[in-house]
GUKEKOL-952113 format. One line per 2 residues: number of its first residue (from 1); their letters; for each residue y, x, z of N, C-alpha, C. Coordinates in nm, 2 decimals, padded with zeros to 4 digits. Each point is the difference from the previous one (the first is absolute). Layout:
NUM = A = Y:X:Z:Y:X:Z:Y:X:Z ~ ...
This chain:
1 = MP = -09.94:11.06:24.11:-00.01:00.06:00.13:00.04:-00.10:00.10 ~ -00.08:-00.03:00.10:00.03:-00.10:00.10:00.12:00.05:00.08
3 = PK = 00.08:-00.10:00.05:00.12:00.04:00.08:-00.03:00.06:00.13 ~ 00.09:00.07:00.04:-00.02:00.07:00.13:00.01:-00.10:00.11
5 = KV = -00.09:00.01:00.09:00.00:-00.09:00.12:00.10:00.06:00.10 ~ 00.09:-00.09:00.06:00.10:00.04:00.10:-00.03:-00.07:00.13
7 = QM = -00.02:00.08:00.10:-00.03:-00.06:00.13:00.12:00.05:00.10 ~ 00.03:-00.10:00.09:00.10:00.03:00.10:-00.06:00.06:00.12
9 = DS = 00.07:00.10:00.05:-00.05:00.06:00.13:00.04:-00.09:00.11 ~ -00.09:-00.04:00.07:00.02:-00.10:00.11:00.09:00.05:00.11
11 = KE = -00.01:00.13:00.02:00.08:00.06:00.10:00.14:00.03:-00.04 ~ 00.01:00.06:-00.11:00.14:00.05:-00.04:00.06:-00.09:-00.10
13 = GK = -00.07:-00.10:-00.06:00.05:-00.09:-00.10:00.03:00.06:-00.13 ~ -00.07:00.11:-00.04:00.02:00.07:-00.13:-00.12:-00.03:-00.09
15 = PE = 00.03:-00.01:-00.13:-00.11:-00.03:-00.09:-00.09:00.12:-00.01 ~ -00.13:-00.04:-00.03:-00.10:00.11:00.00:-00.07:-00.01:-00.14
17 = ED = 00.00:00.10:-00.08:-00.06:00.00:-00.14:-00.14:00.06:00.01 ~ -00.09:-00.08:-00.09:-00.14:00.06:-00.02:00.01:00.10:-00.11
19 = LV = -00.03:00.11:00.02:00.01:00.11:-00.10:-00.12:-00.01:-00.09 ~ 00.02:00.02:-00.14:-00.11:00.00:-00.10:-00.02:00.14:-00.05
21 = SL = -00.12:00.04:00.00:-00.02:00.14:-00.04:00.00:00.01:-00.15 ~ 00.01:00.13:-00.05:00.00:00.03:-00.15:-00.13:-00.03:-00.06
23 = AQ = -00.10:00.01:00.08:-00.14:-00.03:-00.05:-00.01:-00.14:-00.04 ~ 00.06:-00.09:00.09:-00.01:-00.14:-00.02:00.08:-00.04:-00.13
25 = VT = 00.12:00.07:-00.01:00.08:-00.03:-00.12:-00.08:00.04:-00.13 ~ -00.06:00.11:00.01:-00.07:00.05:-00.12:-00.12:-00.09:-00.03
27 = EL = -00.06:-00.05:00.10:-00.11:-00.09:-00.02:00.04:-00.13:-00.07 ~ 00.12:-00.05:00.05:00.05:-00.12:-00.05:00.04:00.02:-00.15
29 = LN = 00.06:00.11:-00.03:00.04:00.03:-00.14:-00.13:00.01:-00.09 ~ -00.10:00.06:00.06:-00.12:00.01:-00.08:-00.06:-00.13:-00.03
31 = QQ = 00.00:-00.09:00.10:-00.05:-00.14:-00.02:00.08:-00.07:-00.10 ~ 00.13:00.01:00.00:00.08:-00.06:-00.10:-00.03:00.06:-00.14
33 = KD = -00.01:00.13:00.00:-00.03:00.06:-00.13:-00.14:-00.05:-00.06 ~ -00.10:-00.01:00.09:-00.13:-00.05:-00.04:00.01:-00.14:-00.05
35 = MF = 00.08:-00.08:00.07:00.02:-00.14:-00.04:00.06:-00.01:-00.14 ~ 00.11:00.07:-00.02:00.07:00.00:-00.13:-00.08:00.05:-00.11
37 = TA = -00.08:00.11:00.04:-00.09:00.06:-00.10:-00.10:-00.10:-00.05 ~ -00.06:-00.07:00.10:-00.10:-00.10:-00.03:00.06:-00.11:-00.09
39 = LL = 00.12:-00.04:00.04:00.06:-00.11:-00.07:00.03:00.04:-00.15 ~ 00.05:00.13:-00.01:00.03:00.05:-00.14:-00.13:00.01:-00.08
41 = QQ = -00.10:00.05:00.07:-00.13:00.01:-00.08:-00.05:-00.14:-00.04 ~ 00.02:-00.10:00.09:-00.05:-00.13:-00.04:00.08:-00.06:-00.11
43 = QQ = 00.14:00.02:00.00:00.08:-00.04:-00.10:-00.03:00.07:-00.14 ~ -00.03:00.13:00.02:-00.04:00.08:-00.12:-00.13:-00.05:-00.06
45 = EN = -00.10:-00.04:00.09:-00.12:-00.05:-00.05:00.02:-00.14:-00.07 ~ 00.09:-00.08:00.06:00.02:-00.13:-00.06:00.07:00.02:-00.13
47 = FR = 00.10:00.09:-00.01:00.07:00.02:-00.13:-00.10:00.05:-00.11 ~ -00.09:00.10:00.05:-00.10:00.05:-00.10:-00.09:-00.11:-00.05
49 = GF = -00.04:-00.09:00.09:-00.09:-00.11:-00.03:00.07:-00.09:-00.10 ~ 00.13:-00.03:00.03:00.08:-00.09:-00.09:00.02:00.07:-00.14
51 = VK = 00.03:00.13:00.00:00.02:00.07:-00.13:-00.14:00.00:-00.07 ~ -00.11:00.02:00.07:-00.13:00.00:-00.07:-00.03:-00.13:-00.06
53 = MI = 00.03:-00.11:00.08:-00.02:-00.13:-00.05:00.08:-00.03:-00.13 ~ 00.12:00.04:00.01:00.09:-00.02:-00.12:-00.06:00.08:-00.12
55 = MD = -00.04:00.13:00.02:-00.05:00.08:-00.10:-00.13:-00.05:-00.06 ~ -00.09:-00.05:00.09:-00.13:-00.06:-00.04:00.03:-00.12:-00.09
57 = ST = 00.09:-00.09:00.05:00.03:-00.12:-00.08:00.06:00.04:-00.14 ~ 00.09:00.10:00.01:00.06:00.04:-00.13:-00.10:00.06:-00.09
59 = NT = -00.09:00.08:00.05:-00.10:00.06:-00.08:-00.10:-00.10:-00.06 ~ -00.03:-00.10:00.08:-00.08:-00.11:-00.04:00.06:-00.08:-00.12
61 = RL = 00.13:-00.03:00.01:00.07:-00.07:-00.10:00.01:00.09:-00.13 ~ 00.03:00.13:00.03:00.01:00.09:-00.12:-00.14:00.01:-00.07
63 = DA = -00.11:00.00:00.08:-00.13:00.01:-00.07:-00.02:-00.13:-00.08 ~ 00.04:-00.12:00.06:-00.02:-00.12:-00.07:00.08:00.00:-00.13
65 = IT = 00.13:00.04:00.01:00.09:00.01:-00.12:-00.06:00.09:-00.10 ~ -00.06:00.12:00.05:-00.06:00.09:-00.10:-00.11:-00.06:-00.07
67 = RE = -00.09:-00.07:00.08:-00.11:-00.07:-00.07:00.04:-00.10:-00.10 ~ 00.11:-00.08:00.04:00.05:-00.10:-00.10:00.05:00.07:-00.12
69 = VQ = 00.08:00.11:00.02:00.05:00.07:-00.12:-00.11:00.05:-00.09 ~ -00.10:00.05:00.07:-00.12:00.06:-00.08:-00.07:-00.12:-00.07
71 = EI = -00.01:-00.11:00.06:-00.07:-00.12:-00.07:00.09:-00.04:-00.11 ~ 00.13:-00.01:00.02:00.09:-00.04:-00.11:00.00:00.10:-00.11
73 = RS = -00.01:00.13:00.03:-00.01:00.10:-00.10:-00.13:-00.01:-00.08 ~ -00.11:-00.03:00.07:-00.13:-00.01:-00.06:00.01:-00.13:-00.09
75 = SI = 00.06:-00.11:00.05:00.01:-00.12:-00.08:00.08:00.02:-00.13 ~ 00.11:00.08:00.02:00.09:00.03:-00.12:-00.08:00.08:-00.10
77 = QF = -00.07:00.10:00.05:-00.08:00.08:-00.09:-00.10:-00.08:-00.07 ~ -00.07:-00.09:00.07:-00.10:-00.09:-00.06:00.06:-00.09:-00.10
79 = TQ = 00.12:-00.06:00.04:00.07:-00.09:-00.09:00.05:00.08:-00.13 ~ 00.05:00.12:00.02:00.04:00.08:-00.11:-00.11:00.03:-00.09
81 = KD = -00.12:00.02:00.05:-00.12:00.03:-00.08:-00.04:-00.13:-00.08 ~ 00.01:-00.11:00.07:-00.03:-00.13:-00.07:00.10:-00.02:-00.11
83 = TD = 00.13:00.03:00.03:00.11:-00.02:-00.10:-00.02:00.09:-00.12 ~ -00.04:00.13:00.03:-00.03:00.09:-00.11:-00.11:-00.04:-00.08
85 = DM = -00.11:-00.06:00.07:-00.12:-00.05:-00.08:00.04:-00.11:-00.09 ~ 00.09:-00.09:00.06:00.04:-00.12:-00.07:00.09:00.04:-00.12
87 = KT = 00.08:00.10:00.02:00.08:00.05:-00.11:-00.09:00.06:-00.11 ~ -00.10:00.07:00.04:-00.09:00.06:-00.10:-00.07:-00.11:-00.08
89 = QN = -00.05:-00.10:00.08:-00.07:-00.11:-00.06:00.09:-00.08:-00.09 ~ 00.13:-00.02:00.04:00.09:-00.07:-00.09:00.03:00.07:-00.13
91 = VK = 00.01:00.13:00.02:00.02:00.08:-00.12:-00.12:-00.01:-00.10 ~ -00.12:00.00:00.06:-00.12:-00.01:-00.08:00.00:-00.14:-00.07
93 = QS = 00.03:-00.10:00.08:00.00:-00.14:-00.05:00.11:-00.02:-00.11 ~ 00.11:00.06:00.02:00.11:00.00:-00.10:-00.04:00.06:-00.13
95 = VH = -00.07:00.12:00.01:-00.05:00.06:-00.12:-00.10:-00.09:-00.07 ~ -00.09:-00.06:00.09:-00.10:-00.08:-00.06:00.06:-00.12:-00.07
97 = CK = 00.10:-00.06:00.07:00.06:-00.12:-00.06:00.07:00.03:-00.13 ~ 00.07:00.12:00.00:00.06:00.04:-00.13:-00.10:00.02:-00.11
99 = SM = -00.12:00.06:00.04:-00.10:00.02:-00.10:-00.05:-00.14:-00.05 ~ -00.02:-00.09:00.10:-00.05:-00.14:-00.04:00.10:-00.07:-00.09
101 = QA = 00.13:00.02:00.04:00.11:-00.06:-00.08:00.00:00.05:-00.15 ~ -00.02:00.14:-00.01:-00.01:00.06:-00.13:-00.12:-00.06:-00.08
103 = DI = -00.11:-00.01:00.07:-00.12:-00.06:-00.06:00.03:-00.14:-00.05 ~ 00.06:-00.08:00.09:00.03:-00.14:-00.03:00.09:-00.01:-00.12
105 = LR = 00.10:00.09:-00.01:00.09:00.00:-00.11:-00.07:00.03:-00.13 ~ -00.09:00.10:00.01:-00.07:00.04:-00.12:-00.09:-00.11:-00.04
107 = NS = -00.07:-00.06:00.10:-00.09:-00.12:-00.04:00.08:-00.11:-00.05 ~ 00.12:-00.02:00.06:00.09:-00.11:-00.05:00.04:00.02:-00.14
109 = DG = 00.04:00.12:-00.03:00.04:00.04:-00.14:-00.12:-00.03:-00.09 ~ -00.12:00.05:00.04:-00.11:-00.02:-00.08:-00.04:-00.15:-00.02
111 = LS = 00.02:-00.07:00.11:-00.03:-00.15:-00.01:00.10:-00.07:-00.09 ~ 00.13:00.05:00.02:00.10:-00.06:-00.09:-00.03:00.03:-00.15
113 = AV = -00.04:00.12:-00.02:-00.04:00.03:-00.14:-00.11:-00.08:-00.05 ~ -00.11:-00.02:00.09:-00.11:-00.08:-00.04:00.04:-00.14:-00.03
115 = TD = 00.08:-00.05:00.10:00.05:-00.14:-00.02:00.08:-00.02:-00.12 ~ 00.09:00.10:-00.03:00.07:-00.01:-00.13:-00.09:00.00:-00.12
117 = KM = -00.10:00.08:00.01:-00.09:00.01:-00.12:-00.08:-00.13:-00.01 ~ -00.04:-00.06:00.11:-00.07:-00.13:00.00:00.09:-00.11:-00.05
119 = EY = 00.12:00.00:00.05:00.10:-00.10:-00.05:00.02:00.02:-00.15 ~ 00.01:00.12:-00.04:00.02:00.02:-00.15:-00.12:-00.05:-00.08
121 = AE = -00.12:00.04:00.05:-00.12:-00.04:-00.07:-00.01:-00.15:00.00 ~ 00.03:-00.07:00.11:-00.01:-00.15:00.00:00.11:-00.06:-00.09
123 = GQ = 00.12:00.06:00.00:00.10:-00.04:-00.09:-00.04:00.01:-00.15 ~ -00.07:00.11:-00.03:-00.05:00.02:-00.14:-00.11:-00.10:-00.03
125 = SR = -00.08:-00.03:00.10:-00.11:-00.10:-00.03:00.06:-00.14:-00.02 ~ 00.12:-00.03:00.05:00.07:-00.12:-00.02:00.10:00.00:-00.12
127 = RS = 00.00:00.11:-00.07:00.10:00.02:-00.10:00.00:-00.11:-00.11 ~ -00.12:-00.04:-00.03:-00.02:-00.10:-00.11:-00.01:-00.14:00.06
129 = NV = 00.04:-00.02:00.12:-00.02:-00.14:00.07:00.13:-00.08:00.00 ~ -00.02:-00.13:00.01:00.11:-00.09:00.03:-00.06:-00.10:00.09
131 = VL = 00.09:-00.07:00.08:-00.04:-00.11:00.09:00.06:-00.13:-00.05 ~ -00.08:-00.10:-00.02:00.05:-00.13:-00.04:-00.01:-00.09:00.12
133 = DG = 00.11:-00.07:00.03:00.00:-00.09:00.11:00.04:-00.14:-00.05 ~ -00.06:-00.10:00.06:00.04:-00.14:-00.04:-00.10:-00.07:-00.09
135 = IG = -00.11:00.07:-00.04:-00.10:-00.06:-00.09:-00.09:-00.08:00.08 ~ -00.02:-00.13:-00.03:-00.09:-00.09:00.07:-00.14:00.06:00.02
137 = EE = -00.06:-00.03:00.12:-00.14:00.05:00.03:-00.09:-00.12:00.02 ~ -00.12:00.01:-00.06:-00.10:-00.10:00.02:-00.10:00.04:00.11
139 = PG = -00.06:-00.09:00.07:-00.10:00.04:00.10:-00.12:00.07:-00.07 ~ -00.04:00.11:00.06:-00.11:00.07:-00.06:00.03:00.07:-00.13
141 = ET = 00.12:00.02:-00.03:00.04:00.06:-00.13:-00.06:00.14:-00.02 ~ -00.06:00.02:-00.12:-00.07:00.13:-00.03:00.10:00.10:-00.06
143 = WA = -00.03:00.12:-00.01:00.08:00.10:-00.06:00.03:-00.03:-00.14 ~ -00.11:-00.05:-00.07:00.02:-00.03:-00.14:00.10:-00.11:-00.02
145 = QT = -00.01:-00.10:00.09:00.10:-00.11:-00.01:00.14:00.05:00.03 ~ 00.01:00.09:00.09:00.14:00.05:00.04:00.05:00.08:-00.12
147 = EE = -00.08:00.08:-00.07:00.04:00.08:-00.11:00.04:-00.09:-00.12 ~ -00.07:-00.11:-00.02:00.04:-00.09:-00.11:00.13:-00.06:00.03
149 = KV = 00.03:-00.04:00.13:00.13:-00.05:00.03:00.11:00.10:-00.03 ~ -00.02:00.13:00.03:00.10:00.10:-00.02:00.02:00.01:-00.15
151 = KD = -00.10:00.00:-00.08:00.01:00.01:-00.15:00.08:-00.12:-00.05 ~ -00.02:-00.12:00.05:00.08:-00.11:-00.04:00.15:00.02:00.03
153 = IL = 00.03:00.05:00.11:00.14:00.03:00.04:00.06:00.10:-00.10 ~ -00.08:00.10:-00.03:00.06:00.11:-00.09:00.03:-00.06:-00.14
155 = VD = -00.08:-00.09:-00.05:00.02:-00.06:-00.13:00.10:-00.11:00.00 ~ -00.02:-00.09:00.09:00.08:-00.12:00.00:00.14:00.02:00.06
157 = KL = 00.01:00.08:00.11:00.13:00.02:00.06:00.08:00.12:-00.04 ~ -00.08:00.11:-00.02:00.07:00.13:-00.04:00.00:00.02:-00.15
159 = QL = -00.07:-00.08:-00.07:-00.01:00.01:-00.15:-00.05:00.13:-00.05 ~ -00.11:00.05:00.07:-00.07:00.12:-00.03:-00.13:-00.03:-00.07
161 = QR = -00.05:00.09:-00.08:-00.12:-00.02:-00.08:-00.12:00.02:00.10 ~ -00.11:-00.07:-00.04:-00.12:00.02:00.08:-00.07:00.13:-00.02
163 = GI = 00.06:00.09:-00.08:-00.05:00.13:-00.01:00.02:00.09:00.12 ~ 00.08:-00.04:00.10:00.01:00.07:00.12:-00.13:-00.01:00.08
165 = EI = -00.05:00.12:00.03:-00.13:00.00:00.07:00.02:00.01:00.15 ~ -00.07:-00.08:00.07:00.01:00.00:00.15:-00.13:00.06:00.05
167 = ER = 00.02:00.11:00.08:-00.12:00.06:00.06:-00.06:-00.08:00.11 ~ 00.09:-00.05:00.08:-00.04:-00.08:00.12:00.11:-00.09:00.05
169 = AH = -00.04:-00.12:00.04:00.10:-00.10:00.06:-00.07:-00.07:00.11 ~ 00.06:00.01:00.12:-00.06:-00.07:00.12:00.10:-00.04:00.10
171 = RT = -00.03:-00.10:00.08:00.08:-00.04:00.11:00.00:00.10:00.11 ~ 00.10:00.01:00.08:00.01:00.09:00.11:00.04:-00.07:00.12
173 = GK = -00.05:00.04:00.12:00.03:-00.07:00.12:-00.09:-00.11:00.04 ~ 00.02:-00.06:00.12:-00.09:-00.11:00.04:00.06:-00.13:-00.05
175 = PA = -00.09:-00.10:-00.04:00.05:-00.13:-00.05:00.08:-00.07:00.11 ~ 00.11:-00.07:-00.03:00.07:-00.07:00.09:-00.07:-00.13:00.05
177 = AN = 00.03:-00.05:00.11:-00.06:-00.12:00.05:00.02:-00.12:-00.10 ~ -00.11:-00.06:-00.03:00.00:-00.12:-00.09:00.06:00.04:-00.14
179 = NT = -00.01:00.13:-00.03:00.05:00.05:-00.13:00.15:-00.05:-00.03 ~ 00.08:00.00:00.10:00.14:-00.05:-00.01:00.08:00.10:-00.08
181 = RP = -00.03:00.12:00.00:00.07:00.10:-00.08:-00.10:00.09:-00.07 ~ 00.02:00.02:-00.13:-00.10:00.08:-00.08:00.02:00.15:00.04
183 = RP = -00.11:00.07:00.00:00.01:00.15:00.03:00.06:00.07:-00.13 ~ 00.07:00.11:00.02:00.04:00.08:-00.11:-00.11:00.06:-00.08
185 = IV = 00.02:00.03:-00.12:-00.10:00.06:-00.09:00.04:00.14:-00.04 ~ -00.09:00.10:00.03:00.03:00.14:-00.04:-00.07:00.02:-00.14
187 = VK = 00.08:00.03:-00.10:-00.05:00.02:-00.13:00.01:00.15:-00.04 ~ -00.11:00.06:-00.04:00.00:00.14:-00.05:-00.03:00.00:-00.15
189 = FL = 00.10:00.05:-00.07:-00.01:00.01:-00.14:-00.07:00.13:-00.05 ~ -00.06:-00.01:-00.11:-00.07:00.11:-00.05:00.09:00.11:-00.04
191 = RF = 00.12:-00.04:-00.05:00.10:00.10:-00.05:00.13:-00.02:00.07 ~ 00.07:00.11:00.04:00.13:00.00:00.07:00.10:-00.07:-00.08
193 = KD = 00.00:00.02:-00.14:00.11:-00.06:-00.08:-00.01:-00.16:00.00 ~ -00.12:-00.05:00.02:-00.02:-00.15:00.01:00.07:-00.05:00.13
195 = RS = -00.02:00.08:00.11:00.06:-00.04:00.12:00.15:00.00:-00.01 ~ 00.06:00.10:-00.07:00.14:00.01:-00.03:00.05:-00.12:-00.08
197 = AV = -00.08:-00.04:-00.10:00.04:-00.11:-00.08:00.01:-00.13:00.08 ~ -00.10:-00.01:00.09:00.00:-00.12:00.09:00.12:-00.01:00.09
199 = LE = 00.04:00.11:00.06:00.11:00.01:00.09:00.13:-00.03:-00.08 ~ 00.01:00.05:-00.13:00.12:-00.03:-00.08:00.02:-00.15:-00.03
201 = RA = -00.12:-00.07:-00.01:00.01:-00.14:-00.03:00.01:-00.09:00.13 ~ 00.00:00.06:00.11:00.00:-00.07:00.13:00.12:-00.10:00.01
203 = KN = 00.11:00.03:-00.07:00.12:-00.09:00.00:-00.03:-00.13:-00.06 ~ -00.11:-00.01:-00.08:-00.04:-00.13:-00.06:-00.05:-00.10:00.10
205 = LR = -00.03:00.05:00.12:-00.05:-00.09:00.11:00.11:-00.06:00.08 ~ 00.12:00.02:-00.03:00.11:-00.05:00.08:00.00:-00.16:-00.01
207 = GT = 00.01:-00.06:00.11:00.00:-00.15:00.00:-00.14:-00.05:00.04 ~ -00.10:00.09:00.00:-00.13:-00.04:00.04:-00.03:00.05:00.14
209 = NI = -00.11:-00.04:00.05:-00.04:00.05:00.14:-00.10:00.12:-00.01 ~ 00.00:00.07:-00.11:-00.08:00.11:-00.02:00.08:00.13:-00.01
211 = YI = -00.04:00.10:00.08:00.07:00.12:00.01:-00.09:00.12:-00.03 ~ 00.06:00.10:-00.07:-00.07:00.13:-00.03:00.07:00.11:00.07
213 = NE = -00.08:00.08:00.07:00.06:00.12:00.06:-00.10:00.12:-00.02 ~ 00.06:00.12:00.02:-00.08:00.12:00.00:-00.10:00.00:00.12
215 = DY = -00.11:00.07:-00.02:-00.10:00.01:00.11:00.03:00.13:00.08 ~ 00.08:-00.02:00.11:00.03:00.12:00.08:-00.10:00.03:00.11
217 = TE = 00.00:00.12:00.05:-00.08:00.03:00.11:00.06:-00.06:00.13 ~ -00.08:00.00:00.10:00.05:-00.06:00.13:00.13:00.08:00.05
219 = AV = 00.00:00.13:-00.01:00.11:00.08:00.04:00.13:-00.04:-00.08 ~ -00.02:-00.01:-00.13:00.12:-00.04:-00.08:00.05:-00.14:00.03
221 = RM = -00.10:-00.09:00.02:00.04:-00.14:00.04:00.08:00.00:00.13 ~ -00.04:00.07:00.10:00.07:00.01:00.12:00.14:00.06:-00.01
223 = KR = 00.01:00.10:-00.09:00.13:00.06:-00.02:00.09:-00.09:-00.07 ~ -00.05:-00.07:-00.10:00.08:-00.10:-00.07:00.05:-00.11:00.09
225 = KE = -00.09:-00.04:00.09:00.04:-00.11:00.10:00.11:00.05:00.09 ~ 00.00:00.12:00.04:00.10:00.06:00.08:00.14:00.01:-00.07
227 = LL = -00.01:00.01:-00.13:00.12:00.02:-00.08:00.07:-00.14:-00.04 ~ -00.08:-00.10:00.02:00.06:-00.13:-00.05:00.13:-00.04:00.07
229 = PK = 00.02:00.01:00.13:00.13:-00.03:00.06:00.11:00.07:-00.06 ~ -00.01:00.13:-00.03:00.10:00.08:-00.06:00.03:-00.05:-00.15
231 = LW = -00.11:-00.04:-00.07:00.02:-00.05:-00.13:00.08:-00.13:00.00 ~ -00.03:-00.09:00.10:00.07:-00.13:00.00:00.15:00.03:00.04
233 = EA = 00.02:00.09:00.09:00.14:00.03:00.04:00.08:00.06:-00.12 ~ -00.06:00.08:-00.08:00.07:00.06:-00.12:00.03:-00.11:-00.09
235 = RE = -00.09:-00.10:-00.03:00.02:-00.10:-00.09:00.11:-00.10:00.05 ~ 00.01:-00.02:00.13:00.10:-00.08:00.06:00.14:00.06:-00.02
237 = RG = 00.00:00.14:-00.01:00.13:00.07:-00.02:00.03:-00.01:-00.15 ~ -00.08:-00.05:-00.08:00.03:-00.01:-00.15:-00.06:00.12:-00.07
239 = EI = -00.07:00.08:00.06:-00.06:00.12:-00.07:-00.13:-00.03:-00.07 ~ -00.04:00.08:-00.09:-00.12:-00.01:-00.07:-00.11:00.07:00.08
241 = AF = -00.10:-00.07:00.05:-00.10:00.07:00.09:-00.14:-00.05:-00.04 ~ -00.09:00.09:-00.01:-00.14:-00.03:-00.03:-00.09:00.11:00.05
243 = LR = -00.13:-00.04:00.01:-00.10:00.10:00.05:-00.07:00.05:-00.11 ~ -00.02:00.13:00.00:-00.08:00.07:-00.10:-00.10:00.08:00.08
245 = HD = -00.13:-00.05:-00.01:-00.11:00.06:00.08:00.04:-00.01:00.15 ~ 00.02:00.11:00.07:00.03:00.00:00.14:00.14:00.05:00.02
247 = KL = 00.09:-00.01:-00.10:00.14:00.04:00.01:00.09:-00.12:-00.02 ~ 00.11:00.00:00.07:00.11:-00.10:-00.02:00.11:00.06:-00.09
249 = II = 00.02:-00.07:-00.11:00.10:00.04:-00.10:00.12:-00.09:00.02 ~ 00.12:00.06:00.03:00.12:-00.08:00.01:00.11:00.05:-00.10
251 = RP = 00.05:-00.09:-00.08:00.10:00.04:-00.10:00.13:-00.09:00.02 ~ 00.11:00.06:-00.04:00.13:-00.09:00.01:-00.01:-00.11:-00.10
253 = PQ = 00.08:-00.11:00.03:00.00:-00.11:-00.10:00.04:00.04:-00.14 ~ -00.04:-00.07:-00.10:00.04:00.03:-00.14:00.15:00.01:-00.02
255 = HS = 00.08:-00.09:00.06:00.14:00.01:-00.03:00.07:00.12:00.06 ~ -00.06:00.05:00.11:00.06:00.12:00.06:-00.02:00.13:-00.07
257 = RT = -00.10:-00.01:-00.10:-00.03:00.13:-00.07:00.08:00.00:-00.13 ~ 00.08:-00.10:-00.03:00.07:-00.01:-00.13:00.14:00.05:00.02
């Protein structure tokens, strides 16, 4: 409300007031009311706009989070499906591998049985054989010449009769360079007892460069070769050790058994 105007009476020197009517006061109040109402409405609109902006932003973020969660859920479901498929595949492969392993074991057992039979058959075919090593070899030597040399050894060195029949006698292996070392001779006797007699007389060759051994299969020879270090160790300990076929026989010294 504007202040009241005070005027001095020029004649009497008294202040003179301008009177304001009620209508003017009412009008002023209404103007202030309208001004505050408009201000409040503006502030209300501004607040609503701010709240709407916040809500829209929040809703946008929520929508984005919802989409991300949905994508993650879909990815997890897809991954879970792949995992389940892999588990199923692994189970199938495991069953298949076990089946293959069982087949391999069966085939291995069958192969071992066949190998044992072949080894036994080969051993039987060599049952009447001996191997002579250290007998001189001539260039171009024939089987007949080789057999005649063996017969001479049987008679002259082993003191056996010529009645022992030889089914076959031949050199084995490739000739050494310049014939520096004679090849061993595989001798197959017609009768097993003749082969036994030859091995019993093998001690007569001591002091010569001629040696007689049994004709073992490759598997038996490899086994005997593996057993040689243990045989030497046992003999160094003073024990009686020798090879019998593919077995190592170790016995205590003679004096320890008395």
